C-alpha positions as semicolon CSV with decimal commas, in nm:
position;residue;x (nm);y (nm);z (nm)
1;M;-0,652;6,125;-2,786
2;K;-0,834;5,871;-3,001
3;A;-1,212;5,901;-3,035
4;E;-1,273;5,561;-2,872
5;I;-1,069;5,659;-2,567
6;Q;-1,244;5,996;-2,547
7;G;-1,577;5,814;-2,565
8;H;-1,486;5,603;-2,263
9;F;-1,395;5,914;-2,066
10;Q;-1,724;6,076;-2,167
11;S;-1,903;5,766;-2,036
12;A;-1,698;5,779;-1,716
13;D;-1,790;6,144;-1,661
14;E;-2,158;6,068;-1,722
15;F;-2,153;5,782;-1,473
16;L;-1,990;6,009;-1,214
17;R;-2,269;6,263;-1,261
18;E;-2,531;5,988;-1,234
19;S;-2,373;5,864;-0,912
20;K;-2,393;6,214;-0,762
21;H;-2,759;6,243;-0,856
22;L;-2,837;5,902;-0,710
23;I;-2,669;5,996;-0,383
24;A;-2,868;6,319;-0,371
25;G;-3,186;6,115;-0,416
26;G;-3,093;5,861;-0,150
27;F;-3,031;5,575;-0,395
28;Y;-2,701;5,459;-0,248
29;R;-2,688;5,111;-0,400
30;G;-2,731;5,256;-0,748
31;A;-2,473;5,526;-0,677
32;V;-2,213;5,259;-0,596
33;G;-2,286;5,085;-0,926
34;R;-2,261;5,403;-1,131
35;A;-1,933;5,497;-0,961
36;Y;-1,793;5,153;-1,044
37;Y;-1,892;5,193;-1,410
38;A;-1,708;5,527;-1,419
39;M;-1,394;5,341;-1,308
40;F;-1,462;5,062;-1,557
41;H;-1,471;5,305;-1,850
42;A;-1,167;5,498;-1,727
43;A;-0,968;5,175;-1,690
44;T;-1,081;5,066;-2,036
45;A;-0,952;5,396;-2,178
46;A;-0,619;5,369;-1,995
47;L;-0,567;5,017;-2,126
48;L;-0,678;5,103;-2,480
49;N;-0,426;5,386;-2,474
50;R;-0,163;5,112;-2,440
51;G;-0,323;4,891;-2,706
52;I;-0,475;4,648;-2,453
53;E;-0,837;4,532;-2,481
54;R;-1,035;4,317;-2,241
55;S;-1,396;4,206;-2,271
56;S;-1,486;4,103;-1,915
57;H;-1,492;4,295;-1,590
58;H;-1,254;4,049;-1,424
59;G;-1,020;4,059;-1,724
60;L;-1,019;4,438;-1,728
61;I;-0,943;4,465;-1,357
62;A;-0,664;4,207;-1,383
63;A;-0,515;4,381;-1,688
64;F;-0,527;4,715;-1,507
65;G;-0,324;4,560;-1,226
66;Q;-0,080;4,392;-1,461
67;H;-0,023;4,669;-1,717
68;I;-0,089;4,990;-1,522
69;V;-0,024;4,923;-1,152
70;K;0,255;4,662;-1,158
71;P;0,485;4,873;-1,382
72;G;0,431;5,165;-1,143
73;F;0,224;5,400;-1,360
74;V;-0,021;5,444;-1,071
75;E;-0,024;5,355;-0,704
76;P;-0,161;5,012;-0,603
77;R;-0,454;5,177;-0,421
78;Y;-0,617;5,242;-0,759
79;H;-0,634;4,869;-0,826
80;T;-0,789;4,827;-0,482
81;Y;-1,042;5,102;-0,560
82;I;-1,171;4,936;-0,877
83;S;-1,159;4,583;-0,732
84;N;-1,355;4,682;-0,422
85;A;-1,604;4,890;-0,620
86;F;-1,667;4,595;-0,853
87;A;-1,730;4,362;-0,559
88;R;-1,966;4,610;-0,392
89;R;-2,149;4,677;-0,720
90;N;-2,211;4,305;-0,756
91;E;-2,335;4,276;-0,399
92;C;-2,561;4,580;-0,429
93;D;-2,704;4,463;-0,761
94;Y;-2,752;4,095;-0,692
95;L;-2,791;4,042;-0,317
96;S;-3,124;4,167;-0,190
97;F;-3,004;4,182;0,170
98;T;-2,701;4,398;0,089
99;G;-2,732;4,772;0,088
100;A;-2,507;5,073;0,091
101;D;-2,537;5,378;0,308
102;E;-2,466;5,740;0,220
103;S;-2,116;5,735;0,366
104;E;-2,012;5,432;0,161
105;A;-2,167;5,570;-0,158
106;R;-1,982;5,901;-0,111
107;T;-1,654;5,718;-0,048
108;V;-1,690;5,503;-0,360
109;L;-1,780;5,813;-0,564
110;Q;-1,479;6,007;-0,432
111;R;-1,251;5,716;-0,519
112;A;-1,408;5,690;-0,863
113;E;-1,343;6,060;-0,925
114;E;-0,977;6,010;-0,829
115;F;-0,957;5,698;-1,045
116;V;-1,101;5,868;-1,353
117;D;-0,868;6,163;-1,304
118;I;-0,554;5,948;-1,279
119;C;-0,655;5,742;-1,584
120;R;-0,719;6,061;-1,782
121;R;-0,371;6,186;-1,689
122;L;-0,222;5,856;-1,808
123;C;-0,378;5,913;-2,150
124;R;-0,242;6,264;-2,203
């Protein structure tokens, strides 16, 4: 595996750990954001493994759908996971009236762990 791809997986793993710590501390909005960034880095690695680069969040999510999900490399639910996590991260970060509870944060984290795992398998 190329160093750049490995670096993205290292970032993904770090963000997963951060999300767990934030949940333990009761910081659920932050936990959702960190879980999303784990998926972001894992998706970046999976796309780079196929020679595809994107610079924006929207572009990355669209490319993941087009180049990873549509050809059938992973189930469509993984595209839903990253899309929903991105939307919730934006809401939690930018809308003061939007929060996340422990249950939601744990669900997003669990989905992020699955997402990182499937992307890592794609790169082996």
